[in-house]
N, C-alpha and C positions, 0 to 999 in steps of 0.2 A: 557375337559378344563373348569375350573371354571371362572366365570366372577367376578374378584376381584376388588373391589373399590380401587382407588389410585394405580393401577398397571401400570399406564402410565401417560404421560403428553405431551403437545404439543411440548415442546422443544426437546424431545427425539424421536418424531415421525419420522420414515424413510419411504421412498416410499414402498408401498405395505402393510403398517400397517394401522389399523383403530383405532380410539380412540372414545369411547362413552364419550363425554365431560361432559354433564350434562342433568338433567331432569328439565323442566320448566312447572309450572302450567299454563294452558290455559283455555279458556271458556268451559263450559259444563262438568266440573269435569275431563277433560282429561289432559294428560301430553304431552309435546313435547320433544322428545329425540333429542339431538344435536350430530351428528357424524362428525368427521374430518378425512380426509385421504390425505396423500401426494400421488399423482399419479405417476406411472412409465410411462414415455412417451418415449419409446425407439425409436420411429420414429421421434423424434424432437431433435435437438442438445441442449446440456446443455448451458444455458446462463452463460458465464464466469463472467460477471459483478456481478451477485448475489453471486457467490462463493467467489469472491475477496472482497466483501463488506458485508460478513456474519454478522459482528459485528455492522454494521450500521442499526439501526431500520428502516430507510427509504427503505432498500432493503429486509427486512425480515418481513414486516408487515403481520400479520396473520400466520407467519411461513410457508407460501406457501401451507397450507393445504386447500383442498376444503371441503366445508361444505354441509351437508344435514340434514333435519329434518324429524322426523317420529312422527306423532300424534298417541297416544296410549291410551288405557284404562289402568289405573294404576294397577288394579288387574291382568289383562292378561299379561302386560309387566313384572310385578314382578314375576309372575309364570314362564314365558318363560326365563327370564334372571337369575332367582335365586337371585334377589337383591330386597330388600325391598324399593319400590318406594313410598309407601303410608305412612309409619311411619317414614321415614327418616327426618333428621333435615334440613328443607328448610331455606334458608337465603334470604335476599333481595339484588338483584344486583344493580348496579349503575343506572339502568333504572327503578327501583322500582318493578321488577318482582320477584316472588318467584321461586328460583332455588335450586336444589340439586346437588352440584358438585359430579361427579362420577369418571371421569378419568379412565375408564376401557379400558385396552389395548386389542386390538383384540377380541372384544366381539363375543360370539357365541350363537346360539339358536339350540338346538337339535344336537350339534356337527357341525353345519354349521356356517361359519363365516358371520358376518354382514359386508357388504362393501358399500362404496359410489360409485354410478354409475353416470357418467356424460354423458349426451347426448346433443350435440349442434344441434340446428335447426334454420331455418330461419322462421319457423311458430310461430308467437307470440300468447300467450294466451291473454285473455282479459286484465289481469293484466299487462303483458309485454307491450302491445300496449299502455296502459294508463301511463306507467312509463318508457318510452324508455331511458330517461336520466340515470336512475339507473339500468335498466335491460339489456340493450344491451351491448355486449362485447366491451371493450375499450383497448387501448394501455396504460396501467397504470391507476391509479385511476381517473384522470381527462383528460386522453389523448383522441386522436381521436378515433372514432368508428372503429371497425374492422368489415369488411363485407365479405360475401361469395356471389359471383356472383352479387355484388352490393346491396345485402340485409343485413339488420342487423342480427347478430348472437345472439341467446338467449341460455342460458344454463338451462337445466332441471337436477337438482340433486335429486337423490332418494337413498333410502337405500334398498339393495337387499341381499338375502341369496345366498352365494356362490360367484363365480367369476363374477365380473361386466363385462358388455359389453359396454365399453366406446365408444362414437362416437364423433370424432373431425372433424369439417369442415375445409377445406383448406381455409385460409384467402386470400383475394385479396391482390395484391401488395399494399404497403403503398403509399399513395399519397404524393408527394413532390412538394412544390412550391419554393424550394430554388435553382433550376437550372437556367441556363441562357436561356432566351427566344430567339429563333432565329427570326430575323426580317430582313427586307431589309437593315437595317443600320449596320448589323454585317456580316463580312465575315465568312462563315461556315468553310472554309479551314484554315484560320489563326487566327480567333477570333478577328481580328482588328475591331474596332468600327469606323464607318464613321459618320460624322456630317451632 
């Protein structure tokens, strides 16, 4: 299989497919390759609200694709992928970074697919611990933190050859403060409030 530039896009990405989105120049003469993949989570129910609001950008931010980045030597990556990453036409993105759009659907190396692997853990890296507000898993962009056995959950995204071995931790039950507090002024049997 040939790694063809512009053979895919985020909008058409389906579960089990990977997209090599772009190459970005980073320090030391290296490149960072950005991968995106929609994960198949057969052990979790499909959230109907996102299906019924597919056209609403608030429900489809990022197109549901998980991301992973791979820092590479340009010459080695060009050879392995069969794509010119050194002489390509880099442009400047909205953040002022030099990027080369690739949009390669289901990229391979030596016949093996490159895939995004997600591993959830409660063990924080030094970076995770210093950036809990943005690194710990949440219920929505600014929602409550999701925990496992009372501890924050962190996600490690990597790029692997072949089938990924994804690990998802079971989340603790969501905390709710909207229930009725039982007290000596409320009848538990009838719900009647005494003064």
